[in-house]
Biotite code that builds the C-alpha atoms (Angstrom):
import biotite.structure as struc

atoms = struc.array([
    struc.Atom([32.803, 43.033, 5.762], chain_id="A", res_id=1, res_name="MET", atom_name="CA", element="C"),
    struc.Atom([34.653, 40.255, 4.551], chain_id="A", res_id=2, res_name="GLN", atom_name="CA", element="C"),
    struc.Atom([35.777, 37.518, 7.151], chain_id="A", res_id=3, res_name="THR", atom_name="CA", element="C"),
    struc.Atom([39.211, 36.179, 7.185], chain_id="A", res_id=4, res_name="ALA", atom_name="CA", element="C"),
    struc.Atom([39.489, 32.483, 5.961], chain_id="A", res_id=5, res_name="PRO", atom_name="CA", element="C"),
    struc.Atom([39.579, 30.079, 8.654], chain_id="A", res_id=6, res_name="ALA", atom_name="CA", element="C"),
    struc.Atom([43.210, 29.001, 9.537], chain_id="A", res_id=7, res_name="ILE", atom_name="CA", element="C"),
    struc.Atom([43.506, 25.136, 9.761], chain_id="A", res_id=8, res_name="GLN", atom_name="CA", element="C"),
    struc.Atom([45.089, 24.031, 12.734], chain_id="A", res_id=9, res_name="THR", atom_name="CA", element="C"),
    struc.Atom([44.473, 20.177, 12.390], chain_id="A", res_id=10, res_name="ILE", atom_name="CA", element="C"),
    struc.Atom([45.660, 18.026, 9.724], chain_id="A", res_id=11, res_name="ARG", atom_name="CA", element="C"),
    struc.Atom([44.056, 14.486, 8.967], chain_id="A", res_id=12, res_name="LEU", atom_name="CA", element="C"),
    struc.Atom([46.946, 12.112, 8.872], chain_id="A", res_id=13, res_name="VAL", atom_name="CA", element="C"),
    struc.Atom([45.022, 8.762, 8.461], chain_id="A", res_id=14, res_name="VAL", atom_name="CA", element="C"),
    struc.Atom([41.684, 7.560, 8.620], chain_id="A", res_id=15, res_name="SER", atom_name="CA", element="C"),
    struc.Atom([40.885, 4.050, 9.908], chain_id="A", res_id=16, res_name="THR", atom_name="CA", element="C"),
    struc.Atom([37.826, 1.859, 10.698], chain_id="A", res_id=17, res_name="SER", atom_name="CA", element="C"),
    struc.Atom([38.399, 2.655, 14.342], chain_id="A", res_id=18, res_name="ILE", atom_name="CA", element="C"),
    struc.Atom([39.216, 6.338, 14.063], chain_id="A", res_id=19, res_name="GLY", atom_name="CA", element="C"),
    struc.Atom([41.477, 9.035, 12.982], chain_id="A", res_id=20, res_name="GLU", atom_name="CA", element="C"),
    struc.Atom([45.009, 10.083, 13.413], chain_id="A", res_id=21, res_name="VAL", atom_name="CA", element="C"),
    struc.Atom([45.223, 13.842, 13.479], chain_id="A", res_id=22, res_name="ARG", atom_name="CA", element="C"),
    struc.Atom([48.231, 16.313, 13.737], chain_id="A", res_id=23, res_name="GLU", atom_name="CA", element="C"),
    struc.Atom([48.313, 19.822, 15.397], chain_id="A", res_id=24, res_name="ASP", atom_name="CA", element="C"),
    struc.Atom([49.943, 21.590, 12.780], chain_id="A", res_id=25, res_name="ILE", atom_name="CA", element="C"),
    struc.Atom([51.524, 23.986, 14.982], chain_id="A", res_id=26, res_name="ALA", atom_name="CA", element="C"),
    struc.Atom([53.282, 21.416, 17.376], chain_id="A", res_id=27, res_name="SER", atom_name="CA", element="C"),
    struc.Atom([53.571, 18.498, 15.127], chain_id="A", res_id=28, res_name="GLY", atom_name="CA", element="C"),
    struc.Atom([51.657, 16.401, 17.857], chain_id="A", res_id=29, res_name="GLN", atom_name="CA", element="C"),
    struc.Atom([49.772, 13.572, 16.530], chain_id="A", res_id=30, res_name="LYS", atom_name="CA", element="C"),
    struc.Atom([46.737, 11.871, 18.297], chain_id="A", res_id=31, res_name="SER", atom_name="CA", element="C"),
    struc.Atom([44.256, 9.219, 17.629], chain_id="A", res_id=32, res_name="PHE", atom_name="CA", element="C"),
    struc.Atom([40.587, 9.901, 17.885], chain_id="A", res_id=33, res_name="PHE", atom_name="CA", element="C"),
    struc.Atom([37.619, 7.452, 18.121], chain_id="A", res_id=34, res_name="ALA", atom_name="CA", element="C"),
    struc.Atom([35.600, 7.142, 14.992], chain_id="A", res_id=35, res_name="GLY", atom_name="CA", element="C"),
    struc.Atom([32.794, 5.619, 16.775], chain_id="A", res_id=36, res_name="ARG", atom_name="CA", element="C"),
    struc.Atom([31.531, 4.900, 20.215], chain_id="A", res_id=37, res_name="GLN", atom_name="CA", element="C"),
    struc.Atom([33.099, 2.084, 22.242], chain_id="A", res_id=38, res_name="PHE", atom_name="CA", element="C"),
    struc.Atom([31.847, 0.462, 25.452], chain_id="A", res_id=39, res_name="ALA", atom_name="CA", element="C"),
    struc.Atom([33.796, -0.395, 28.582], chain_id="A", res_id=40, res_name="ALA", atom_name="CA", element="C"),
    struc.Atom([35.546, -3.672, 27.994], chain_id="A", res_id=41, res_name="GLY", atom_name="CA", element="C"),
    struc.Atom([35.140, -3.738, 24.310], chain_id="A", res_id=42, res_name="GLU", atom_name="CA", element="C"),
    struc.Atom([38.029, -4.583, 22.029], chain_id="A", res_id=43, res_name="VAL", atom_name="CA", element="C"),
    struc.Atom([39.109, -1.608, 20.226], chain_id="A", res_id=44, res_name="ILE", atom_name="CA", element="C"),
    struc.Atom([41.897, -3.214, 18.353], chain_id="A", res_id=45, res_name="SER", atom_name="CA", element="C"),
    struc.Atom([44.363, -5.994, 17.992], chain_id="A", res_id=46, res_name="SER", atom_name="CA", element="C"),
    struc.Atom([47.853, -5.346, 17.604], chain_id="A", res_id=47, res_name="PHE", atom_name="CA", element="C"),
    struc.Atom([51.156, -7.270, 16.949], chain_id="A", res_id=48, res_name="ALA", atom_name="CA", element="C"),
    struc.Atom([54.918, -6.641, 16.954], chain_id="A", res_id=49, res_name="ALA", atom_name="CA", element="C"),
    struc.Atom([55.870, -4.453, 13.910], chain_id="A", res_id=50, res_name="GLY", atom_name="CA", element="C"),
    struc.Atom([59.570, -4.739, 15.357], chain_id="A", res_id=51, res_name="GLU", atom_name="CA", element="C"),
    struc.Atom([60.972, -5.985, 18.517], chain_id="A", res_id=52, res_name="VAL", atom_name="CA", element="C"),
    struc.Atom([63.691, -4.185, 20.158], chain_id="A", res_id=53, res_name="HIS", atom_name="CA", element="C"),
    struc.Atom([66.097, -5.021, 23.116], chain_id="A", res_id=54, res_name="THR", atom_name="CA", element="C"),
    struc.Atom([65.722, -1.321, 24.511], chain_id="A", res_id=55, res_name="THR", atom_name="CA", element="C"),
    struc.Atom([62.822, 0.971, 25.061], chain_id="A", res_id=56, res_name="PRO", atom_name="CA", element="C"),
    struc.Atom([61.999, 4.026, 22.986], chain_id="A", res_id=57, res_name="SER", atom_name="CA", element="C"),
    struc.Atom([59.221, 6.317, 23.274], chain_id="A", res_id=58, res_name="TYR", atom_name="CA", element="C"),
    struc.Atom([57.405, 4.591, 20.442], chain_id="A", res_id=59, res_name="LEU", atom_name="CA", element="C"),
    struc.Atom([57.681, 1.048, 22.133], chain_id="A", res_id=60, res_name="THR", atom_name="CA", element="C"),
    struc.Atom([55.433, -0.991, 24.466], chain_id="A", res_id=61, res_name="VAL", atom_name="CA", element="C"),
    struc.Atom([57.220, -3.295, 26.784], chain_id="A", res_id=62, res_name="GLN", atom_name="CA", element="C"),
    struc.Atom([56.593, -7.054, 26.889], chain_id="A", res_id=63, res_name="LEU", atom_name="CA", element="C"),
    struc.Atom([59.649, -8.178, 28.791], chain_id="A", res_id=64, res_name="GLY", atom_name="CA", element="C"),
    struc.Atom([62.887, -7.234, 30.479], chain_id="A", res_id=65, res_name="ASP", atom_name="CA", element="C"),
    struc.Atom([64.369, -6.898, 27.064], chain_id="A", res_id=66, res_name="ASN", atom_name="CA", element="C"),
    struc.Atom([61.448, -7.059, 24.771], chain_id="A", res_id=67, res_name="GLN", atom_name="CA", element="C"),
    struc.Atom([59.963, -3.871, 23.393], chain_id="A", res_id=68, res_name="HIS", atom_name="CA", element="C"),
    struc.Atom([57.837, -3.709, 20.413], chain_id="A", res_id=69, res_name="ILE", atom_name="CA", element="C"),
    struc.Atom([56.721, -1.220, 17.680], chain_id="A", res_id=70, res_name="LEU", atom_name="CA", element="C"),
    struc.Atom([53.110, -1.484, 17.255], chain_id="A", res_id=71, res_name="LEU", atom_name="CA", element="C"),
    struc.Atom([51.438, -2.833, 14.194], chain_id="A", res_id=72, res_name="ASN", atom_name="CA", element="C"),
    struc.Atom([49.037, -1.223, 13.241], chain_id="A", res_id=73, res_name="PRO", atom_name="CA", element="C"),
    struc.Atom([51.315, 1.715, 13.093], chain_id="A", res_id=74, res_name="GLU", atom_name="CA", element="C"),
    struc.Atom([48.687, 4.157, 13.832], chain_id="A", res_id=75, res_name="TYR", atom_name="CA", element="C"),
    struc.Atom([48.293, 2.851, 17.432], chain_id="A", res_id=76, res_name="LEU", atom_name="CA", element="C"),
    struc.Atom([51.347, 4.542, 18.473], chain_id="A", res_id=77, res_name="GLN", atom_name="CA", element="C"),
    struc.Atom([49.445, 7.869, 18.246], chain_id="A", res_id=78, res_name="TYR", atom_name="CA", element="C"),
    struc.Atom([47.434, 6.918, 21.313], chain_id="A", res_id=79, res_name="ILE", atom_name="CA", element="C"),
    struc.Atom([48.839, 9.450, 23.699], chain_id="A", res_id=80, res_name="ASN", atom_name="CA", element="C"),
    struc.Atom([49.475, 9.163, 27.535], chain_id="A", res_id=81, res_name="HIS", atom_name="CA", element="C"),
    struc.Atom([46.659, 10.328, 30.129], chain_id="A", res_id=82, res_name="SER", atom_name="CA", element="C"),
    struc.Atom([46.779, 9.558, 33.953], chain_id="A", res_id=83, res_name="CYS", atom_name="CA", element="C"),
    struc.Atom([42.913, 9.303, 33.380], chain_id="A", res_id=84, res_name="ASN", atom_name="CA", element="C"),
    struc.Atom([43.148, 6.769, 30.482], chain_id="A", res_id=85, res_name="PRO", atom_name="CA", element="C"),
    struc.Atom([40.337, 5.395, 28.535], chain_id="A", res_id=86, res_name="ASN", atom_name="CA", element="C"),
    struc.Atom([41.892, 2.483, 27.018], chain_id="A", res_id=87, res_name="CYS", atom_name="CA", element="C"),
    struc.Atom([44.608, -0.224, 28.059], chain_id="A", res_id=88, res_name="PHE", atom_name="CA", element="C"),
    struc.Atom([47.332, -2.259, 25.956], chain_id="A", res_id=89, res_name="PHE", atom_name="CA", element="C"),
    struc.Atom([46.655, -5.864, 26.964], chain_id="A", res_id=90, res_name="ASP", atom_name="CA", element="C"),
    struc.Atom([50.062, -7.287, 26.107], chain_id="A", res_id=91, res_name="THR", atom_name="CA", element="C"),
    struc.Atom([48.821, -10.724, 27.042], chain_id="A", res_id=92, res_name="THR", atom_name="CA", element="C"),
    struc.Atom([46.233, -11.121, 24.369], chain_id="A", res_id=93, res_name="HIS", atom_name="CA", element="C"),
    struc.Atom([47.614, -8.213, 22.260], chain_id="A", res_id=94, res_name="LEU", atom_name="CA", element="C"),
    struc.Atom([44.645, -6.247, 22.248], chain_id="A", res_id=95, res_name="THR", atom_name="CA", element="C"),
    struc.Atom([43.762, -2.536, 23.151], chain_id="A", res_id=96, res_name="VAL", atom_name="CA", element="C"),
    struc.Atom([40.693, -2.674, 25.484], chain_id="A", res_id=97, res_name="ILE", atom_name="CA", element="C"),
    struc.Atom([38.314, 0.264, 26.399], chain_id="A", res_id=98, res_name="ALA", atom_name="CA", element="C"),
    struc.Atom([38.645, 0.795, 30.172], chain_id="A", res_id=99, res_name="LEU", atom_name="CA", element="C"),
    struc.Atom([35.315, 3.045, 30.147], chain_id="A", res_id=100, res_name="ARG", atom_name="CA", element="C"),
    struc.Atom([32.801, 3.972, 27.638], chain_id="A", res_id=101, res_name="ASP", atom_name="CA", element="C"),
    struc.Atom([34.475, 5.972, 24.863], chain_id="A", res_id=102, res_name="ILE", atom_name="CA", element="C"),
    struc.Atom([32.593, 8.666, 22.782], chain_id="A", res_id=103, res_name="ALA", atom_name="CA", element="C"),
    struc.Atom([32.808, 9.202, 19.189], chain_id="A", res_id=104, res_name="CYS", atom_name="CA", element="C"),
    struc.Atom([35.517, 11.832, 18.471], chain_id="A", res_id=105, res_name="GLU", atom_name="CA", element="C"),
    struc.Atom([37.041, 11.329, 21.993], chain_id="A", res_id=106, res_name="GLU", atom_name="CA", element="C"),
    struc.Atom([41.050, 10.894, 21.961], chain_id="A", res_id=107, res_name="GLU", atom_name="CA", element="C"),
    struc.Atom([42.108, 7.654, 22.871], chain_id="A", res_id=108, res_name="PHE", atom_name="CA", element="C"),
    struc.Atom([44.569, 7.656, 25.802], chain_id="A", res_id=109, res_name="SER", atom_name="CA", element="C"),
    struc.Atom([46.509, 4.984, 28.023], chain_id="A", res_id=110, res_name="PHE", atom_name="CA", element="C"),
    struc.Atom([48.558, 5.180, 30.880], chain_id="A", res_id=111, res_name="PHE", atom_name="CA", element="C"),
    struc.Atom([52.253, 5.112, 29.783], chain_id="A", res_id=112, res_name="TYR", atom_name="CA", element="C"),
    struc.Atom([53.440, 3.311, 32.828], chain_id="A", res_id=113, res_name="PRO", atom_name="CA", element="C"),
    struc.Atom([50.927, 0.375, 32.445], chain_id="A", res_id=114, res_name="SER", atom_name="CA", element="C"),
    struc.Atom([53.295, -1.060, 29.750], chain_id="A", res_id=115, res_name="SER", atom_name="CA", element="C"),
    struc.Atom([56.684, 0.681, 30.324], chain_id="A", res_id=116, res_name="GLU", atom_name="CA", element="C"),
    struc.Atom([58.777, -0.188, 33.481], chain_id="A", res_id=117, res_name="TRP", atom_name="CA", element="C"),
    struc.Atom([61.331, 2.486, 33.089], chain_id="A", res_id=118, res_name="ASP", atom_name="CA", element="C"),
    struc.Atom([60.843, 4.978, 30.070], chain_id="A", res_id=119, res_name="MET", atom_name="CA", element="C"),
    struc.Atom([63.406, 6.073, 27.933], chain_id="A", res_id=120, res_name="SER", atom_name="CA", element="C"),
    struc.Atom([62.221, 9.696, 27.757], chain_id="A", res_id=121, res_name="GLN", atom_name="CA", element="C"),
    struc.Atom([60.319, 10.628, 30.923], chain_id="A", res_id=122, res_name="PRO", atom_name="CA", element="C"),
    struc.Atom([58.104, 13.735, 30.609], chain_id="A", res_id=123, res_name="PHE", atom_name="CA", element="C"),
    struc.Atom([56.000, 16.241, 32.650], chain_id="A", res_id=124, res_name="VAL", atom_name="CA", element="C"),
    struc.Atom([52.432, 15.156, 32.041], chain_id="A", res_id=125, res_name="CYS", atom_name="CA", element="C"),
    struc.Atom([50.011, 17.754, 30.840], chain_id="A", res_id=126, res_name="ASN", atom_name="CA", element="C"),
    struc.Atom([46.773, 15.696, 30.941], chain_id="A", res_id=127, res_name="CYS", atom_name="CA", element="C"),
    struc.Atom([45.232, 18.072, 33.488], chain_id="A", res_id=128, res_name="ARG", atom_name="CA", element="C"),
    struc.Atom([43.185, 15.349, 34.997], chain_id="A", res_id=129, res_name="SER", atom_name="CA", element="C"),
    struc.Atom([42.460, 15.587, 38.665], chain_id="A", res_id=130, res_name="GLN", atom_name="CA", element="C"),
    struc.Atom([44.570, 12.328, 39.233], chain_id="A", res_id=131, res_name="GLN", atom_name="CA", element="C"),
    struc.Atom([47.673, 13.637, 37.288], chain_id="A", res_id=132, res_name="CYS", atom_name="CA", element="C"),
    struc.Atom([50.942, 12.385, 38.597], chain_id="A", res_id=133, res_name="LEU", atom_name="CA", element="C"),
    struc.Atom([53.110, 15.170, 37.017], chain_id="A", res_id=134, res_name="GLY", atom_name="CA", element="C"),
    struc.Atom([56.377, 13.351, 35.996], chain_id="A", res_id=135, res_name="MET", atom_name="CA", element="C"),
    struc.Atom([55.747, 10.380, 34.031], chain_id="A", res_id=136, res_name="ILE", atom_name="CA", element="C"),
    struc.Atom([58.861, 7.943, 34.333], chain_id="A", res_id=137, res_name="ARG", atom_name="CA", element="C"),
    struc.Atom([57.687, 4.243, 34.183], chain_id="A", res_id=138, res_name="GLY", atom_name="CA", element="C"),
    struc.Atom([55.989, 1.886, 36.605], chain_id="A", res_id=139, res_name="ALA", atom_name="CA", element="C"),
    struc.Atom([59.201, 1.308, 38.451], chain_id="A", res_id=140, res_name="LYS", atom_name="CA", element="C"),
    struc.Atom([58.784, 4.949, 39.723], chain_id="A", res_id=141, res_name="HIS", atom_name="CA", element="C"),
    struc.Atom([55.228, 4.625, 41.040], chain_id="A", res_id=142, res_name="LEU", atom_name="CA", element="C"),
    struc.Atom([54.137, 4.027, 44.708], chain_id="A", res_id=143, res_name="SER", atom_name="CA", element="C"),
    struc.Atom([52.059, 1.129, 45.421], chain_id="A", res_id=144, res_name="ALA", atom_name="CA", element="C"),
    struc.Atom([49.196, 3.369, 46.177], chain_id="A", res_id=145, res_name="GLN", atom_name="CA", element="C"),
    struc.Atom([49.709, 5.067, 42.629], chain_id="A", res_id=146, res_name="GLN", atom_name="CA", element="C"),
    struc.Atom([50.061, 1.700, 40.886], chain_id="A", res_id=147, res_name="ALA", atom_name="CA", element="C"),
    struc.Atom([47.012, 0.255, 42.439], chain_id="A", res_id=148, res_name="SER", atom_name="CA", element="C"),
    struc.Atom([44.648, 2.882, 40.685], chain_id="A", res_id=149, res_name="ALA", atom_name="CA", element="C"),
    struc.Atom([45.563, 1.689, 37.148], chain_id="A", res_id=150, res_name="TYR", atom_name="CA", element="C"),
    struc.Atom([45.401, -1.568, 35.261], chain_id="A", res_id=151, res_name="GLN", atom_name="CA", element="C"),
    struc.Atom([48.841, -2.646, 34.510], chain_id="A", res_id=152, res_name="LEU", atom_name="CA", element="C"),
    struc.Atom([50.146, -5.305, 31.883], chain_id="A", res_id=153, res_name="ASN", atom_name="CA", element="C"),
    struc.Atom([51.086, -8.800, 33.095], chain_id="A", res_id=154, res_name="HIS", atom_name="CA", element="C"),
    struc.Atom([54.859, -7.985, 32.806], chain_id="A", res_id=155, res_name="TYR", atom_name="CA", element="C"),
    struc.Atom([54.560, -4.771, 34.776], chain_id="A", res_id=156, res_name="ILE", atom_name="CA", element="C"),
    struc.Atom([52.485, -6.642, 37.549], chain_id="A", res_id=157, res_name="VAL", atom_name="CA", element="C"),
    struc.Atom([55.080, -9.378, 37.874], chain_id="A", res_id=158, res_name="GLY", atom_name="CA", element="C"),
    struc.Atom([58.053, -6.886, 37.859], chain_id="A", res_id=159, res_name="LYS", atom_name="CA", element="C"),
    struc.Atom([56.270, -4.908, 40.692], chain_id="A", res_id=160, res_name="ARG", atom_name="CA", element="C"),
    struc.Atom([55.717, -8.211, 42.632], chain_id="A", res_id=161, res_name="ASN", atom_name="CA", element="C"),
    struc.Atom([59.709, -9.129, 42.240], chain_id="A", res_id=162, res_name="LEU", atom_name="CA", element="C"),
    struc.Atom([60.637, -5.633, 43.172], chain_id="A", res_id=163, res_name="GLU", atom_name="CA", element="C"),
    struc.Atom([58.378, -5.562, 46.262], chain_id="A", res_id=164, res_name="GLY", atom_name="CA", element="C"),
])
């Protein structure tokens, strides 16, 4: 009996020294996966502003009230959201940091409200973690208890302190 050929469901988009961007062919969703192990606290990558915008988009990281950057290297934009993130965008030092040990082949993820005050495109989270918050809208919409569970960038911490 002849077996049917395997149907490819994932496509490699780009391979880097850090990892791979893969695309789910059916959904078009792209994700960034670790190409090696990373230890908690390790710098995964540095980044810079590819472009600076005055308003947020689903691809930007917020540095200030009217300062939203597109990431360079571009492949970092494929680090998706999780309510149980394994990395953090340190916008003070412009580095991505491992929050915990990350295994080779593990998908990189970060907590979007850690770097966005009021998101341009809120969404229902599908991370399925025990601490999933459901609707993700930005740090402005987190309770003090929710915010205290996450590492937040310098701008978000300052903004939360001002908003009281």
